[in-house]
C-alpha positions in Angstrom: 0.1 -0.3 0.0 0.8 3.8 -0.4 -0.4 6.7 1.0 -1.1 10.0 -0.7 -1.1 12.9 1.2 -2.2 16.2 -0.3 -1.8 19.6 1.5 -4.5 22.6 0.9 -4.6 26.0 1.9 -8.0 27.3 2.0 -9.5 30.7 2.3 -11.7 30.8 5.2 -14.4 32.0 3.4 -14.4 29.3 1.1 -14.1 26.0 4.0 -17.3 25.0 3.9 -17.5 24.6 0.0 -14.2 23.1 0.1 -15.2 20.5 2.9 -18.8 20.5 1.0 -16.7 19.1 -2.4 -14.9 17.2 -0.7 -17.6 15.4 0.9 -19.4 14.9 -2.6 -15.8 14.1 -4.3 -15.4 10.9 -1.5 -18.3 8.8 -2.8 -16.6 8.4 -5.4 -13.5 7.8 -3.8 -15.2 5.3 -1.8 -16.0 3.2 -5.1 -13.0 3.1 -5.9 -11.6 -0.4 -5.9 -7.7 0.8 -6.0 -8.3 3.5 -2.7 -8.9 1.3 0.4 -9.6 5.0 3.3 -8.9 8.8 3.2 -9.7 11.2 5.6 -9.8 14.7 4.9 -8.4 16.5 8.4 -8.2 20.4 9.2 -5.1 22.3 11.1 -6.7 23.2 14.6 -3.7 25.4 14.9 -3.7 27.0 11.3 -7.1 26.5 10.0 -6.9 27.7 6.6 -4.3 24.2 6.2 -6.2 20.9 5.3 -4.9 18.0 4.5 -6.4 15.0 2.6 -5.0 11.2 3.2 -5.8 8.9 1.1 -4.0 4.9 1.0 -3.8 3.3 -1.9 -3.1 -0.5 -2.8 -0.1 1.0 -4.3 1.0 4.2 -7.3 0.5 2.5 -10.1 -3.0 1.4 -9.2 -3.8 5.7 -8.7 -2.0 7.0 -11.2 -3.4 4.6 -13.9 -5.8 3.0 -12.1 -8.0 5.6 -10.4 -6.4 8.6 -12.6 -7.4 6.3 -16.1 -10.9 5.2 -15.0 -13.7 6.3 -15.1 -14.4 7.4 -11.9 -12.1 10.1 -11.6 -13.7 12.7 -14.5 -16.4 13.3 -12.0 -14.3 13.3 -9.1 -12.0 15.5 -10.5 -14.7 18.4 -11.4 -15.5 18.5 -7.4 -12.6 19.3 -6.2 -10.8 20.9 -9.5 -11.5 24.3 -8.2 -9.2 23.8 -5.5 -6.5 22.2 -7.5 -4.3 25.4 -7.3 -4.7 25.4 -3.5 -2.7 22.0 -3.2 0.4 23.4 -1.6 1.8 19.1 -1.6 1.1 16.3 -3.3 3.2 13.6 -2.7 3.0 9.5 -2.5 4.5 8.3 0.9 5.3 4.6 1.6 5.5 3.5 5.7 7.7 2.2 7.5 7.7 -0.6 9.9 7.8 2.3 12.8 3.8 2.0 13.9 2.4 0.5 17.1 -1.2 1.7 18.8 -1.7 3.5 21.8 -3.1 3.3 24.9 -6.1 4.9 25.0 -8.4 1.9 24.0 -7.4 -0.9 26.5 -6.4 -4.8 24.3 -9.3 -7.0 24.6 -6.8 -8.7 26.9 -6.8 -6.0 28.9 -10.9 -5.8 28.6 -11.2 -9.5 29.6 -9.5 -9.3 32.8 -6.3 -10.3 32.0 -4.8 -13.8 32.7 -6.6 -14.5 35.4 -10.0 -14.5 33.7 -8.2 -16.2 30.6 -6.8 -19.1 32.5 -10.4 -19.5 34.3 -12.3 -19.8 30.9 -9.5 -22.8 29.6 -10.2 -24.4 32.9 -14.0 -24.4 32.8 -13.5 -25.1 29.1 -11.3 -28.0 28.5 -13.6 -29.8 31.4 -16.2 -30.2 28.9 -14.4 -30.6 25.8 -13.1 -33.8 27.8 -16.7 -35.1 28.2 -17.9 -34.4 24.8 -18.1 -37.1 22.7 -17.3 -35.5 19.6 -14.9 -33.6 20.6 -13.0 -35.5 23.2 -11.6 -37.5 21.8 -9.1 -36.1 19.6 -8.0 -34.3 23.0 -7.7 -37.9 25.1 -4.3 -37.6 25.5 -4.4 -33.8 26.6 -1.3 -32.6 28.6 -2.1 -31.8 31.7 -0.8 -28.1 31.4 -2.8 -28.4 28.2 -5.6 -25.8 29.6 -2.7 -23.2 31.1 -1.3 -22.9 27.4 -3.9 -22.4 25.8 -4.8 -19.5 28.3 -1.5 -18.1 27.2 -1.6 -18.6 23.4 -4.7 -16.4 23.9 -3.3 -14.0 25.9 -0.6 -13.6 23.4 -2.9 -13.0 20.5 -5.5 -10.4 22.6 -2.2 -7.9 23.7 -1.3 -9.8 26.6 2.5 -10.7 27.6 4.5 -13.3 24.6 5.1 -15.9 26.9 3.5 -18.2 24.6 6.3 -17.2 22.0 8.9 -16.7 25.1 8.1 -20.4 27.0 6.4 -22.4 23.7 7.4 -21.2 20.4 5.1 -19.4 19.0 3.1 -19.6 15.6 5.0 -22.9 14.6 4.3 -25.3 18.0 0.6 -24.5 17.6 1.2 -25.6 14.1 2.7 -29.0 15.3 -0.3 -29.3 17.9 -2.6 -29.2 15.3 -1.3 -30.8 12.2 -1.8 -34.2 10.9 -5.1 -34.7 13.4 -7.9 -34.7 10.9 -10.2 -32.3 12.4 -14.3 -32.0 10.7 -16.2 -29.2 10.7 -18.7 -30.4 12.4 -15.3 -30.8 15.6 -14.7 -27.4 14.8 -18.1 -26.4 15.1 -18.9 -28.2 18.9 -15.6 -26.4 19.9 -17.1 -23.1 19.1 -20.2 -24.0 20.4 -18.5 -25.3 23.8 -16.2 -22.2 23.6 -18.7 -19.7 23.7 -20.5 -21.5 26.7 -17.3 -21.8 28.4 -16.9 -18.0 28.3 -20.2 -17.1 29.8 -19.9 -19.9 32.3 -16.6 -18.1 34.1 -17.4 -14.8 33.7 -16.3 -12.8 30.3 -17.2 -9.8 29.5 -21.2 -9.5 27.2 -20.6 -6.4 25.6 -21.5 -7.0 22.1 -18.3 -5.0 21.1 -15.9 -7.6 22.6 -17.9 -11.0 21.9 -18.2 -10.1 18.2 -14.2 -9.1 18.6 -13.8 -12.9 20.9 -15.8 -15.4 18.9 -14.6 -13.1 15.2 -10.6 -14.8 16.4 -12.5 -18.1 17.5 -14.2 -18.5 13.8 -11.0 -17.2 12.1 -8.7 -19.9 14.4 -10.5 -22.8 14.3 -11.2 -22.4 10.6 -7.3 -22.7 10.2 -6.9 -25.0 12.7 -9.1 -26.9 10.4 -7.5 -26.1 7.3 -3.8 -26.7 8.8 -4.5 -30.6 10.5 -6.0 -32.2 7.0 -3.3 -34.5 6.0 -1.0 -33.7 2.8 -1.8 -30.4 3.4 1.3 -27.9 3.5 0.6 -25.2 5.5 2.6 -21.9 5.7 5.8 -23.2 8.1 6.9 -19.5 9.5 4.1 -17.2 10.5 3.6 -14.4 13.2 1.7 -14.3 16.1 -2.0 -13.2 14.9 -2.5 -10.2 17.2 -6.6 -9.7 17.5 -7.5 -6.2 18.6 -11.1 -4.6 18.0 -12.8 -5.8 14.8 -9.1 -6.1 13.1 -8.2 -9.7 12.0 -3.9 -10.3 10.8 -2.1 -9.9 7.4 -1.8 -13.6 6.9 -3.1 -16.7 5.5 -2.6 -19.9 7.2 
């Protein structure tokens, strides 16, 4: 992806019409397959200054795909009166320096931390072992398995990276599923039992958390099912998934 920044200097008496024009033009950006997202910001310290940020799938997709496409003429017509007020228009490539602040709690913090996850996995595996459908998959389960899964979930949801440091991270988890031949029926039962265990363990039941939590469970179990099939060649080395509020990891297994 590439990020385009366009800096405008708009006289105060034209700011309202400028924002209205970009509100119309933005609907065309939203239809463009080359556009990932966009945002128009106005400077608080110097209100005449605006910055438009557009993330494109690539520079070529912007310059040749969007500008050469059917949406561009209408887009240009909306913003043309302000082109002469542009002070900068450049593409920037993101660097490795990035991250999140702490104003929004991680899923790990929101659910109650390590203690809550250990309570969850203890309850969950009690029901798993007694279940006739998924129980056989765990017939020879290590007594420490519930605690290890709690460590995995903690790291996935933004907690300490203990699973990577003590258990080997993604490659180790992959090895635990390899050639297990998990069925879709078993996967669905696993998901259902975990949802019940989340209730029994007292995890937060607000819709935002449960949507994010179950989103990871769906993603993770579907990946595990695929990787467990005999004869498949899964990705051997991949980063630990890190799951946030509505954020999925940028890779496939």
